[in-house]
Structure formats: C-alpha cells, structure tokens
N, C-alpha and C positions, 0 to 999 in steps of 0.2 A: 504494501501499500503506500502511496506517496502521501507527499507533507499534507497535514489535516488544514483546512480551510479556518482561516483565522476570522474574525469579526473584523479588523480591519481589512482584511483582505476580501470578503465578503461585500464591505462598503465601497473599497477600491472598484471592484467589478461591479459595482452597481451605479456607481458613479459615472466610469466609463462608459457603460452601457447606454445611461441617458444621454451621454454626451454625443455618442454617436448617432443617436436619433433625432437628438435636438432640431438642428438646421434652423428652420425659424420658429420654433414652437417653445411653448413655457415647460422648463424641466419639470416643474412640478405637475404639471398634466400628465406629461410622460411615465411619471413614475406611477402613476397607477397602473399603466400596463406594465411595466417593468415588476411591479409588485405581485401582480395577478399572476405572470408566468413563473415568477419565485416560488409562489404559494404551487403552484400546478407541476411546478416542479419536483420540489420538496414532497408534495403528496405523493407522486409518482414513485419516486425515490424511496421512500419508506413502506408504501403499498408494496412494493418490488423485494424489499429486502422483506418484509414481513411473509410476502407470498412464496417465497424461496425456501425460508424456515419450516412453512407450513408444509411444501411441496417435500423437502426431505424426510418430515415426520409422517408422511402419508406412504412415501416409498419404502420405510422401514417397517410399515406395518404390511406390507405387502400387496399394497392395492393396484391393481392397472391402471397404466397411462389415463385410461378414459375415466375410471372410478377417481383417478387422483384430479384429472380438468373438472369433472363434475364438483367435486369438494371446492377445488379452489374457487369457484365461482359464487358460493354461497358467502353473500355479502355480510351476513350477521356474524361470521368468524373474524371479521376484522375490526380494528378500532376505526378505520376510516376506509371506506371501500370506493376502489376507482373503477367505474364502467369500462367497457371496453373502447368505446370512442374516445375516452378521456385518457387512454392510456400512452404514455410520451411514447412508445414504437409508433403509434398510430399518428400521432399528432405532426412528429417528425416529418412522416411521410406525405402529411396533406399541404399539397404545395399550390392549390388554387382556390380563392375564396376561404381563405383562413381566417379572416375576423367573422363572416357568418359561422365558420366551423368552431370557433373560439366561446361564443356567444353559446351553443348548442351544448358543448362539452360542460362548460361552467353551470348549464342549467341540468344537465344528466348529473352533474356531481352533487348539485341539492337537491335532484329526486329522492338520489341513492342514501342520502346522508342528510337526513330532515333537521337535523338538528344546527345546521347550516343554511338554510333556507333566508334568501334574501342577503346573503352573506357575500356572494361570488359573481352572482351575475349582476353585478352594479356597473362592472367595467363595459363600456361602449364601443367595443371594438370596431363597429361599423360608425362611428361619428362619423360627421362630415363637416367642414369648413363653409362658411357663407357662401362662396364661390362653386360651392357642390364637391369640391374635392376631396377625398378621402382626409381624416385626419393622423392616421397612421396606415400606412400603404401595407400594401400583401408581402411586398418584397422586406418593408422595415419589420413585418413580424416574422417573416423568413429568418432574416437575420437576427432576432431576438432569439429564436427558437433555437437556432443553430450555435447563439453564443452559450444558452443554458445548458444544450446538451453537453458541453465539455464539462460540467460540475455535478459533482457528484454529491448530493444533499442529505444524507444520510446521516444518523447521529455519530457514527462511528467516523465519518470522514471531516466534522465537525469541531474544532478546538474551542467552543462557547457553548 
C-alpha cells in the first residue's frame, strides 16, 4: 500500500480540482460539485471494501458464485448500499450525458438508503447559465471523475 492520504493532501487535491474547473465560474459554487463527487467516491470505495470482505466470508462458507452474487446484492446487510447504477465502475464508463446520469445516481442512492433522502439530490448537475450554456460541462464532469478515480478513499488509505 502506498502513502496514506492526509487531510492536507485531500485539501490540496480539492483545491487543485476546483481550480482546474474554475474558468470564469465561482469556486464556491464549484465546490458543491466537487464535494458531491468526493462523497460518491467515498461511498463507493467503502461499499466495495465491505462487499469484498463479505464476498470472502461467503466464499469461505462454500457458497457458489451465483449464491454469492445474490447475497452481495442484499442491501440490508450493508451500512450504506450503493445500487448498480451508482457504482464507480459504471460511473467512470459513462461518457455521455453525465450530468443527467449523476442526478439519477444520487436519486437512486437516496431511494436505497432512506436515511439520506433529500441530502444527495440537491446538486444540480444540469444547471444552466443565463445564456443557456451548461454551468458544468460533460467534459468537466468526465475530468472530475477521472481525477477522483485516482484516489482511494477507504479508511485504511486515509491518515485522518
């Protein structure tokens, strides 16, 4: 395992990410997009780790691969369930209409995790400027996903 991500390292990463997106936009407004993707990546990384641990336990019990897959999709066994549409591997392969896709992703996460209804779907990835242009473009979102893909945000990779 490489170096753990420190709080200062994360802050620097987030600042750099906002700066790369800024152009003529307000950094404060961009933060909501960056924080939403940070949260989404953290959820995915934590879910994947929990899922892998569960997979290993089920395998040790002698379940077939089909049985294991069925068990891994039971949302009630997870602290926080990430539906298939919201899984990072699916998000990072979505190249078109990423804004509308992310809105669906956050809505689906809220539906599967009732404790966070209304918390995740507040970010408008389809926001338009007065002239009709996208506030954050598909290319910007793709770059954001690519940047976050390089981070591992499970507890064992964090130094804070």
